[in-house]
TIKE-558649 format. One record per residue (C-alpha): residue number from 1; residue in three letters; z, y, x. Coordinates in steps of 0.2 Angstrom, whole numbers, plus 5000, padded with zeros to 4 digits. Layout:
# residues N
(vexlum NUM,"ALA",(Z,Y,X))
...
//
This chain:
# residues 457
(vexlum 1,"MET",(5385,5727,5157))
(vexlum 2,"ARG",(5390,5708,5150))
(vexlum 3,"SER",(5381,5703,5165))
(vexlum 4,"LYS",(5389,5710,5177))
(vexlum 5,"LEU",(5408,5707,5169))
(vexlum 6,"VAL",(5403,5685,5173))
(vexlum 7,"CYS",(5399,5688,5191))
(vexlum 8,"TRP",(5413,5698,5193))
(vexlum 9,"LEU",(5424,5682,5184))
(vexlum 10,"VAL",(5412,5669,5193))
(vexlum 11,"ILE",(5416,5677,5213))
(vexlum 12,"LEU",(5437,5679,5204))
(vexlum 13,"PHE",(5435,5660,5201))
(vexlum 14,"ILE",(5426,5653,5216))
(vexlum 15,"PRO",(5446,5653,5226))
(vexlum 16,"LEU",(5455,5644,5211))
(vexlum 17,"LEU",(5440,5629,5211))
(vexlum 18,"VAL",(5441,5627,5231))
(vexlum 19,"ALA",(5457,5626,5230))
(vexlum 20,"CYS",(5458,5613,5215))
(vexlum 21,"SER",(5442,5605,5226))
(vexlum 22,"ASP",(5452,5602,5239))
(vexlum 23,"SER",(5467,5597,5230))
(vexlum 24,"SER",(5459,5584,5222))
(vexlum 25,"SER",(5450,5579,5239))
(vexlum 26,"SER",(5466,5575,5248))
(vexlum 27,"ASP",(5474,5565,5235))
(vexlum 28,"SER",(5458,5552,5229))
(vexlum 29,"GLN",(5461,5546,5248))
(vexlum 30,"ASN",(5475,5538,5243))
(vexlum 31,"SER",(5471,5536,5223))
(vexlum 32,"ASP",(5465,5520,5223))
(vexlum 33,"ILE",(5484,5514,5230))
(vexlum 34,"GLU",(5494,5508,5215))
(vexlum 35,"VAL",(5512,5511,5216))
(vexlum 36,"VAL",(5523,5496,5221))
(vexlum 37,"SER",(5540,5502,5216))
(vexlum 38,"GLU",(5550,5518,5212))
(vexlum 39,"ILE",(5564,5513,5220))
(vexlum 40,"GLU",(5572,5527,5228))
(vexlum 41,"GLY",(5581,5529,5245))
(vexlum 42,"THR",(5581,5535,5264))
(vexlum 43,"VAL",(5578,5522,5278))
(vexlum 44,"ARG",(5582,5521,5296))
(vexlum 45,"VAL",(5568,5510,5306))
(vexlum 46,"ALA",(5568,5511,5326))
(vexlum 47,"LEU",(5554,5505,5336))
(vexlum 48,"ALA",(5554,5497,5352))
(vexlum 49,"GLY",(5537,5502,5361))
(vexlum 50,"PHE",(5527,5508,5344))
(vexlum 51,"GLN",(5518,5525,5346))
(vexlum 52,"LEU",(5523,5536,5335))
(vexlum 53,"GLU",(5511,5551,5334))
(vexlum 54,"ASP",(5493,5552,5338))
(vexlum 55,"GLY",(5484,5550,5353))
(vexlum 56,"ILE",(5471,5546,5364))
(vexlum 57,"ASP",(5470,5528,5374))
(vexlum 58,"PRO",(5474,5531,5390))
(vexlum 59,"ILE",(5461,5517,5396))
(vexlum 60,"THR",(5447,5517,5384))
(vexlum 61,"GLY",(5449,5536,5377))
(vexlum 62,"ILE",(5447,5531,5359))
(vexlum 63,"GLU",(5459,5541,5347))
(vexlum 64,"ASN",(5476,5529,5339))
(vexlum 65,"LYS",(5483,5532,5323))
(vexlum 66,"GLY",(5501,5533,5325))
(vexlum 67,"MET",(5515,5525,5315))
(vexlum 68,"GLN",(5519,5537,5307))
(vexlum 69,"THR",(5501,5544,5300))
(vexlum 70,"PHE",(5500,5527,5294))
(vexlum 71,"ILE",(5519,5528,5285))
(vexlum 72,"GLU",(5512,5542,5278))
(vexlum 73,"GLU",(5495,5536,5271))
(vexlum 74,"GLU",(5497,5517,5268))
(vexlum 75,"PHE",(5520,5516,5263))
(vexlum 76,"GLN",(5521,5533,5255))
(vexlum 77,"PRO",(5507,5532,5240))
(vexlum 78,"ARG",(5516,5515,5238))
(vexlum 79,"PHE",(5535,5518,5241))
(vexlum 80,"PRO",(5536,5539,5235))
(vexlum 81,"ASN",(5553,5538,5236))
(vexlum 82,"ILE",(5558,5531,5250))
(vexlum 83,"LYS",(5560,5539,5264))
(vexlum 84,"ILE",(5558,5532,5281))
(vexlum 85,"GLU",(5565,5541,5296))
(vexlum 86,"LEU",(5556,5535,5313))
(vexlum 87,"THR",(5562,5535,5329))
(vexlum 88,"GLN",(5554,5526,5345))
(vexlum 89,"VAL",(5564,5516,5358))
(vexlum 90,"PRO",(5554,5512,5378))
(vexlum 91,"TRP",(5554,5494,5380))
(vexlum 92,"GLU",(5563,5498,5396))
(vexlum 93,"ASN",(5579,5500,5388))
(vexlum 94,"ALA",(5578,5496,5367))
(vexlum 95,"GLN",(5588,5482,5372))
(vexlum 96,"SER",(5603,5495,5377))
(vexlum 97,"LYS",(5597,5510,5367))
(vexlum 98,"GLN",(5594,5497,5350))
(vexlum 99,"THR",(5609,5488,5352))
(vexlum 100,"ALA",(5620,5507,5351))
(vexlum 101,"MET",(5613,5511,5337))
(vexlum 102,"LEU",(5618,5495,5329))
(vexlum 103,"GLN",(5636,5495,5335))
(vexlum 104,"SER",(5635,5513,5329))
(vexlum 105,"GLY",(5628,5512,5310))
(vexlum 106,"ASP",(5613,5524,5315))
(vexlum 107,"VAL",(5602,5511,5310))
(vexlum 108,"ASP",(5594,5498,5296))
(vexlum 109,"ILE",(5579,5492,5303))
(vexlum 110,"LEU",(5573,5487,5320))
(vexlum 111,"TYR",(5558,5482,5329))
(vexlum 112,"THR",(5564,5474,5344))
(vexlum 113,"GLY",(5562,5458,5357))
(vexlum 114,"GLY",(5563,5440,5349))
(vexlum 115,"ALA",(5578,5438,5362))
(vexlum 116,"PHE",(5586,5455,5360))
(vexlum 117,"ALA",(5586,5450,5339))
(vexlum 118,"THR",(5594,5433,5342))
(vexlum 119,"GLN",(5608,5440,5353))
(vexlum 120,"TRP",(5613,5453,5340))
(vexlum 121,"TYR",(5611,5439,5327))
(vexlum 122,"GLN",(5625,5429,5337))
(vexlum 123,"GLN",(5634,5446,5339))
(vexlum 124,"GLY",(5637,5448,5320))
(vexlum 125,"LEU",(5625,5462,5318))
(vexlum 126,"LEU",(5611,5459,5309))
(vexlum 127,"ARG",(5608,5454,5292))
(vexlum 128,"GLU",(5601,5436,5285))
(vexlum 129,"LEU",(5590,5438,5272))
(vexlum 130,"ASP",(5588,5424,5265))
(vexlum 131,"ASP",(5595,5429,5248))
(vexlum 132,"LEU",(5583,5443,5248))
(vexlum 133,"ILE",(5567,5431,5251))
(vexlum 134,"GLU",(5574,5419,5238))
(vexlum 135,"ASP",(5575,5432,5225))
(vexlum 136,"ASP",(5559,5442,5229))
(vexlum 137,"THR",(5546,5433,5218))
(vexlum 138,"ASN",(5534,5444,5228))
(vexlum 139,"PHE",(5537,5437,5246))
(vexlum 140,"ASP",(5525,5425,5253))
(vexlum 141,"PRO",(5532,5415,5266))
(vexlum 142,"SER",(5518,5405,5267))
(vexlum 143,"ILE",(5507,5417,5274))
(vexlum 144,"TYR",(5515,5418,5294))
(vexlum 145,"LEU",(5509,5405,5304))
(vexlum 146,"LYS",(5519,5391,5299))
(vexlum 147,"GLY",(5525,5387,5316))
(vexlum 148,"VAL",(5532,5404,5320))
(vexlum 149,"TRP",(5542,5405,5303))
(vexlum 150,"GLU",(5549,5386,5306))
(vexlum 151,"ASN",(5554,5388,5321))
(vexlum 152,"SER",(5554,5402,5329))
(vexlum 153,"TYR",(5572,5409,5338))
(vexlum 154,"SER",(5566,5425,5336))
(vexlum 155,"THR",(5569,5425,5314))
(vexlum 156,"LYS",(5579,5412,5314))
(vexlum 157,"SER",(5597,5405,5321))
(vexlum 158,"PRO",(5598,5393,5332))
(vexlum 159,"ASP",(5604,5379,5322))
(vexlum 160,"LYS",(5586,5384,5310))
(vexlum 161,"SER",(5600,5385,5294))
(vexlum 162,"ALA",(5594,5404,5291))
(vexlum 163,"HIS",(5583,5419,5294))
(vexlum 164,"PHE",(5588,5435,5301))
(vexlum 165,"GLY",(5570,5442,5305))
(vexlum 166,"ILE",(5550,5443,5298))
(vexlum 167,"PRO",(5538,5437,5313))
(vexlum 168,"ALA",(5527,5454,5316))
(vexlum 169,"VAL",(5519,5452,5333))
(vexlum 170,"LEU",(5513,5437,5340))
(vexlum 171,"GLY",(5512,5438,5359))
(vexlum 172,"ARG",(5499,5434,5369))
(vexlum 173,"ARG",(5502,5423,5383))
(vexlum 174,"VAL",(5483,5417,5391))
(vexlum 175,"THR",(5476,5413,5406))
(vexlum 176,"ILE",(5460,5424,5410))
(vexlum 177,"TYR",(5450,5422,5424))
(vexlum 178,"ASP",(5437,5433,5432))
(vexlum 179,"LYS",(5418,5424,5433))
(vexlum 180,"GLN",(5410,5439,5442))
(vexlum 181,"LEU",(5424,5434,5455))
(vexlum 182,"PHE",(5421,5414,5457))
(vexlum 183,"ASP",(5402,5418,5460))
(vexlum 184,"GLN",(5406,5428,5472))
(vexlum 185,"TRP",(5416,5417,5480))
(vexlum 186,"GLY",(5408,5400,5475))
(vexlum 187,"VAL",(5422,5393,5467))
(vexlum 188,"GLU",(5420,5383,5451))
(vexlum 189,"TYR",(5428,5391,5434))
(vexlum 190,"LEU",(5443,5385,5430))
(vexlum 191,"SER",(5444,5370,5417))
(vexlum 192,"GLU",(5450,5371,5399))
(vexlum 193,"ASN",(5467,5366,5400))
(vexlum 194,"PRO",(5469,5371,5419))
(vexlum 195,"THR",(5484,5364,5429))
(vexlum 196,"PRO",(5497,5370,5440))
(vexlum 197,"GLU",(5490,5363,5455))
(vexlum 198,"GLU",(5467,5369,5449))
(vexlum 199,"ILE",(5476,5387,5448))
(vexlum 200,"LEU",(5484,5385,5465))
(vexlum 201,"GLU",(5469,5379,5473))
(vexlum 202,"LYS",(5456,5388,5465))
(vexlum 203,"ALA",(5467,5406,5469))
(vexlum 204,"LYS",(5469,5401,5488))
(vexlum 205,"GLN",(5452,5400,5490))
(vexlum 206,"MET",(5449,5418,5485))
(vexlum 207,"THR",(5463,5428,5491))
(vexlum 208,"GLY",(5456,5439,5504))
(vexlum 209,"GLU",(5441,5449,5509))
(vexlum 210,"ASN",(5426,5447,5497))
(vexlum 211,"PRO",(5413,5440,5505))
(vexlum 212,"GLU",(5400,5449,5497))
(vexlum 213,"THR",(5409,5468,5493))
(vexlum 214,"GLY",(5419,5467,5508))
(vexlum 215,"GLU",(5433,5471,5496))
(vexlum 216,"GLN",(5452,5465,5495))
(vexlum 217,"ASN",(5453,5453,5483))
(vexlum 218,"TYR",(5468,5442,5476))
(vexlum 219,"GLY",(5467,5425,5468))
(vexlum 220,"LEU",(5482,5426,5458))
(vexlum 221,"TRP",(5493,5438,5447))
(vexlum 222,"LEU",(5510,5432,5439))
(vexlum 223,"ASP",(5521,5444,5433))
(vexlum 224,"GLY",(5537,5442,5447))
(vexlum 225,"LYS",(5550,5452,5436))
(vexlum 226,"SER",(5550,5445,5419))
(vexlum 227,"LEU",(5565,5446,5409))
(vexlum 228,"ASN",(5557,5429,5399))
(vexlum 229,"LEU",(5549,5421,5415))
(vexlum 230,"SER",(5534,5416,5403))
(vexlum 231,"THR",(5525,5407,5416))
(vexlum 232,"PHE",(5539,5396,5425))
(vexlum 233,"VAL",(5543,5391,5403))
(vexlum 234,"ALA",(5524,5386,5406))
(vexlum 235,"LEU",(5526,5379,5422))
(vexlum 236,"THR",(5543,5367,5414))
(vexlum 237,"HIS",(5529,5362,5402))
(vexlum 238,"ALA",(5519,5357,5412))
(vexlum 239,"TYR",(5531,5347,5425))
(vexlum 240,"GLY",(5541,5341,5411))
(vexlum 241,"ALA",(5557,5352,5417))
(vexlum 242,"THR",(5566,5352,5402))
(vexlum 243,"GLY",(5582,5361,5410))
(vexlum 244,"GLY",(5592,5350,5399))
(vexlum 245,"GLU",(5596,5340,5383))
(vexlum 246,"GLY",(5606,5347,5369))
(vexlum 247,"THR",(5602,5364,5358))
(vexlum 248,"LEU",(5609,5383,5357))
(vexlum 249,"ASP",(5620,5381,5340))
(vexlum 250,"ASP",(5629,5371,5352))
(vexlum 251,"PRO",(5632,5379,5370))
(vexlum 252,"LYS",(5647,5368,5376))
(vexlum 253,"ASN",(5637,5353,5373))
(vexlum 254,"ILE",(5622,5355,5383))
(vexlum 255,"ASP",(5618,5342,5398))
(vexlum 256,"TRP",(5611,5352,5410))
(vexlum 257,"SER",(5597,5346,5424))
(vexlum 258,"LEU",(5594,5361,5432))
(vexlum 259,"ASN",(5591,5351,5447))
(vexlum 260,"SER",(5583,5338,5444))
(vexlum 261,"PRO",(5566,5332,5453))
(vexlum 262,"GLU",(5555,5341,5440))
(vexlum 263,"MET",(5563,5355,5442))
(vexlum 264,"VAL",(5561,5354,5460))
(vexlum 265,"LYS",(5542,5356,5457))
(vexlum 266,"VAL",(5545,5370,5447))
(vexlum 267,"PHE",(5548,5380,5460))
(vexlum 268,"GLU",(5540,5372,5474))
(vexlum 269,"TRP",(5523,5379,5465))
(vexlum 270,"LEU",(5533,5396,5461))
(vexlum 271,"GLU",(5534,5396,5481))
(vexlum 272,"LYS",(5516,5396,5485))
(vexlum 273,"ALA",(5509,5404,5473))
(vexlum 274,"ALA",(5521,5417,5478))
(vexlum 275,"GLN",(5510,5421,5492))
(vexlum 276,"LEU",(5494,5426,5480))
(vexlum 277,"PRO",(5498,5442,5473))
(vexlum 278,"PRO",(5499,5461,5477))
(vexlum 279,"SER",(5516,5463,5483))
(vexlum 280,"ASP",(5516,5477,5469))
(vexlum 281,"PHE",(5517,5459,5456))
(vexlum 282,"LEU",(5537,5462,5460))
(vexlum 283,"ASN",(5538,5475,5452))
(vexlum 284,"ALA",(5525,5467,5437))
(vexlum 285,"LEU",(5514,5479,5442))
(vexlum 286,"GLY",(5499,5477,5455))
(vexlum 287,"ASN",(5485,5470,5437))
(vexlum 288,"GLU",(5482,5488,5432))
(vexlum 289,"SER",(5463,5486,5434))
(vexlum 290,"PHE",(5462,5465,5426))
(vexlum 291,"GLY",(5450,5464,5413))
(vexlum 292,"LEU",(5441,5480,5419))
(vexlum 293,"GLU",(5425,5485,5431))
(vexlum 294,"ASN",(5434,5487,5444))
(vexlum 295,"ASN",(5446,5472,5443))
(vexlum 296,"ASN",(5452,5464,5460))
(vexlum 297,"ILE",(5463,5448,5455))
(vexlum 298,"ALA",(5452,5431,5450))
(vexlum 299,"ILE",(5465,5424,5439))
(vexlum 300,"HIS",(5480,5430,5428))
(vexlum 301,"LEU",(5491,5421,5421))
(vexlum 302,"ASP",(5500,5425,5404))
(vexlum 303,"ALA",(5485,5437,5399))
(vexlum 304,"THR",(5484,5445,5383))
(vexlum 305,"GLY",(5464,5452,5385))
(vexlum 306,"ALA",(5470,5469,5377))
(vexlum 307,"SER",(5461,5479,5391))
(vexlum 308,"THR",(5445,5470,5389))
(vexlum 309,"MET",(5444,5472,5371))
(vexlum 310,"ALA",(5451,5488,5371))
(vexlum 311,"GLU",(5438,5494,5383))
(vexlum 312,"VAL",(5422,5482,5373))
(vexlum 313,"ARG",(5428,5494,5355))
(vexlum 314,"ALA",(5426,5510,5367))
(vexlum 315,"SER",(5408,5507,5375))
(vexlum 316,"ASP",(5401,5493,5363))
(vexlum 317,"ASN",(5398,5485,5378))
(vexlum 318,"GLU",(5402,5466,5378))
(vexlum 319,"GLU",(5399,5464,5398))
(vexlum 320,"LEU",(5417,5462,5400))
(vexlum 321,"LEU",(5417,5449,5387))
(vexlum 322,"GLU",(5407,5439,5396))
(vexlum 323,"ARG",(5415,5441,5412))
(vexlum 324,"PHE",(5433,5439,5407))
(vexlum 325,"GLU",(5437,5421,5402))
(vexlum 326,"SER",(5451,5417,5393))
(vexlum 327,"VAL",(5458,5397,5396))
(vexlum 328,"LEU",(5475,5386,5390))
(vexlum 329,"ASN",(5491,5391,5397))
(vexlum 330,"LEU",(5499,5376,5409))
(vexlum 331,"GLY",(5507,5365,5402))
(vexlum 332,"PRO",(5498,5345,5398))
(vexlum 333,"GLU",(5492,5352,5381))
(vexlum 334,"GLY",(5490,5371,5386))
(vexlum 335,"GLU",(5508,5375,5377))
(vexlum 336,"GLY",(5517,5390,5386))
(vexlum 337,"TRP",(5529,5402,5382))
(vexlum 338,"VAL",(5525,5410,5365))
(vexlum 339,"ALA",(5534,5427,5362))
(vexlum 340,"VAL",(5537,5431,5344))
(vexlum 341,"ASP",(5544,5451,5338))
(vexlum 342,"PRO",(5552,5452,5324))
(vexlum 343,"PHE",(5558,5466,5312))
(vexlum 344,"VAL",(5575,5464,5309))
(vexlum 345,"MET",(5587,5471,5295))
(vexlum 346,"ALA",(5605,5478,5301))
(vexlum 347,"LYS",(5620,5473,5295))
(vexlum 348,"ASP",(5630,5487,5286))
(vexlum 349,"THR",(5615,5493,5282))
(vexlum 350,"GLN",(5616,5507,5269))
(vexlum 351,"ASN",(5604,5505,5256))
(vexlum 352,"VAL",(5597,5484,5256))
(vexlum 353,"ASP",(5583,5487,5242))
(vexlum 354,"ALA",(5573,5500,5249))
(vexlum 355,"SER",(5576,5492,5266))
(vexlum 356,"TRP",(5570,5476,5261))
(vexlum 357,"GLU",(5553,5487,5256))
(vexlum 358,"VAL",(5554,5493,5270))
(vexlum 359,"LEU",(5554,5479,5282))
(vexlum 360,"LYS",(5543,5468,5271))
(vexlum 361,"PHE",(5529,5482,5272))
(vexlum 362,"LEU",(5531,5482,5290))
(vexlum 363,"THR",(5529,5464,5294))
(vexlum 364,"GLY",(5514,5464,5280))
(vexlum 365,"TYR",(5498,5462,5280))
(vexlum 366,"GLU",(5493,5481,5282))
(vexlum 367,"ALA",(5503,5483,5296))
(vexlum 368,"GLN",(5498,5470,5306))
(vexlum 369,"LYS",(5480,5475,5303))
(vexlum 370,"HIS",(5484,5493,5308))
(vexlum 371,"ASN",(5494,5485,5325))
(vexlum 372,"TYR",(5481,5473,5327))
(vexlum 373,"GLN",(5465,5487,5323))
(vexlum 374,"GLU",(5475,5502,5332))
(vexlum 375,"TYR",(5485,5493,5346))
(vexlum 376,"THR",(5477,5475,5349))
(vexlum 377,"TYR",(5494,5469,5343))
(vexlum 378,"THR",(5492,5447,5340))
(vexlum 379,"PRO",(5497,5446,5320))
(vexlum 380,"THR",(5509,5433,5315))
(vexlum 381,"LEU",(5499,5429,5298))
(vexlum 382,"VAL",(5489,5415,5295))
(vexlum 383,"ASP",(5474,5422,5287))
(vexlum 384,"ALA",(5472,5438,5300))
(vexlum 385,"ASP",(5453,5442,5293))
(vexlum 386,"PHE",(5455,5458,5301))
(vexlum 387,"VAL",(5455,5451,5317))
(vexlum 388,"SER",(5438,5452,5329))
(vexlum 389,"ASP",(5428,5440,5331))
(vexlum 390,"GLN",(5424,5447,5348))
(vexlum 391,"ASP",(5441,5440,5350))
(vexlum 392,"LYS",(5444,5425,5361))
(vexlum 393,"TYR",(5458,5430,5368))
(vexlum 394,"MET",(5466,5431,5352))
(vexlum 395,"LYS",(5459,5416,5347))
(vexlum 396,"THR",(5465,5405,5361))
(vexlum 397,"ALA",(5481,5413,5359))
(vexlum 398,"ALA",(5483,5404,5344))
(vexlum 399,"GLU",(5478,5387,5349))
(vexlum 400,"ILE",(5492,5391,5362))
(vexlum 401,"ALA",(5507,5394,5347))
(vexlum 402,"SER",(5501,5381,5339))
(vexlum 403,"VAL",(5505,5368,5352))
(vexlum 404,"THR",(5519,5375,5360))
(vexlum 405,"ASN",(5538,5369,5355))
(vexlum 406,"SER",(5554,5378,5361))
(vexlum 407,"THR",(5565,5369,5373))
(vexlum 408,"LEU",(5582,5376,5382))
(vexlum 409,"MET",(5571,5387,5393))
(vexlum 410,"ASP",(5568,5400,5381))
(vexlum 411,"GLU",(5575,5418,5382))
(vexlum 412,"ALA",(5586,5413,5367))
(vexlum 413,"ASN",(5594,5405,5375))
(vexlum 414,"PRO",(5611,5416,5384))
(vexlum 415,"PHE",(5613,5406,5399))
(vexlum 416,"PHE",(5593,5410,5401))
(vexlum 417,"GLY",(5592,5426,5401))
(vexlum 418,"SER",(5610,5432,5413))
(vexlum 419,"GLU",(5608,5419,5427))
(vexlum 420,"ILE",(5591,5408,5425))
(vexlum 421,"ALA",(5579,5423,5424))
(vexlum 422,"PRO",(5588,5432,5439))
(vexlum 423,"ALA",(5587,5417,5449))
(vexlum 424,"VAL",(5569,5414,5445))
(vexlum 425,"ASN",(5564,5432,5450))
(vexlum 426,"GLY",(5576,5434,5463))
(vexlum 427,"PHE",(5568,5417,5471))
(vexlum 428,"ILE",(5548,5421,5469))
(vexlum 429,"SER",(5554,5437,5478))
(vexlum 430,"GLN",(5563,5430,5492))
(vexlum 431,"ALA",(5545,5419,5494))
(vexlum 432,"HIS",(5534,5431,5493))
(vexlum 433,"ASN",(5544,5439,5509))
(vexlum 434,"GLY",(5543,5424,5517))
(vexlum 435,"ASP",(5563,5419,5515))
(vexlum 436,"ALA",(5564,5406,5500))
(vexlum 437,"PRO",(5580,5397,5502))
(vexlum 438,"ASP",(5582,5380,5501))
(vexlum 439,"ILE",(5575,5374,5484))
(vexlum 440,"GLN",(5588,5358,5478))
(vexlum 441,"SER",(5601,5368,5487))
(vexlum 442,"TYR",(5594,5383,5478))
(vexlum 443,"LEU",(5595,5372,5460))
(vexlum 444,"ASP",(5611,5364,5464))
(vexlum 445,"ASP",(5618,5380,5461))
(vexlum 446,"LEU",(5612,5383,5447))
(vexlum 447,"GLN",(5615,5369,5439))
(vexlum 448,"ASP",(5634,5370,5444))
(vexlum 449,"ARG",(5635,5388,5438))
(vexlum 450,"ALA",(5628,5383,5419))
(vexlum 451,"GLU",(5638,5368,5419))
(vexlum 452,"LYS",(5656,5379,5421))
(vexlum 453,"TRP",(5645,5393,5410))
(vexlum 454,"SER",(5644,5379,5396))
(vexlum 455,"ALA",(5662,5374,5400))
(vexlum 456,"ASN",(5669,5391,5395))
(vexlum 457,"GLN",(5658,5393,5379))
//
């Protein structure tokens, strides 16, 4: 009788044991994460372009962990009393949507484009961060790339006196070429620091019907609808076309030189280059297969290498790494345009202390590791030890960032975004369609508009 009673007791307690075991197993996943702060509050975060939910990469088929899961697994154990409310904003309307959120007081922390952040700071919509940085002994600015931390218009005021953002993602603007297409056409590979003339000459040789496959090839791809004009900026470095002398904190006294002989050379190059890409480049399309097996473009300007790295990660096949080679950008030292996308804080944030903890975490090591491993976002950290040894594209991007200095030809310049970008993209479109305007007259008009703009500041 006693043995039967023991058996029944065991049966009754098994579900309880299983439940306890499941609970401890769940808790143990984060048991090695220590609480950083007991601070309380709700922080509203608007992320441009980030994936919130777990999903499948459409190119590689790999499962990606979304930002919501990352917050639950990595942030909440460290800050158990801070609630984060995430909102995803597509890049296509990020500026208008996030501007409206700032103006209406509906957001505390934002991840956004550097040019948008600069404009919001100048409009008085963002909070300066220097007092928070100075009062926080746990925050170490030296973890970020020095050139980015000290010089980026995307995170510092035009006079470089104040920080309004923390750098989170470094844009890759790398020249990448397809060695397989070069071999099929019998063209010599690009040099380590190719000039614009070398790019143009070799791209022309590989535009047309592939001599081995019979398929249509395009020698070149560049973004024909770029907001930041990354290829144009690289060309201004290459030809010494500064666009003028002056500083962005004193726009009234900028001495513009947009119609200089050096700028004429930039536009002459663009006119010739516009004949080489597929027509979809005018809508920032036509390069969807670049970096993959069925690619038909020989040279891609301002590429990232992300699709190649994602494919290698999915298949463990390193042949694509050998096929697609990266070199420096078009400037004399390999300079180009270096994008920096920051996290920023709203001027009227509801809870400054909680918001600062969220901003620090989302720009820190764990977050940048997640963003790189899941989405191949380039980190802004000095010691990014999580970057794959295979990722030569990121290493090339870091080389470009180390030699590139900002000029007036930058998206942080209001006139650049409002007038120069439309003018350059319009010229490229006309040139591709065989209707390029007279370059000197075109630039004289742009120079006149720039001088009138400065006079009105």
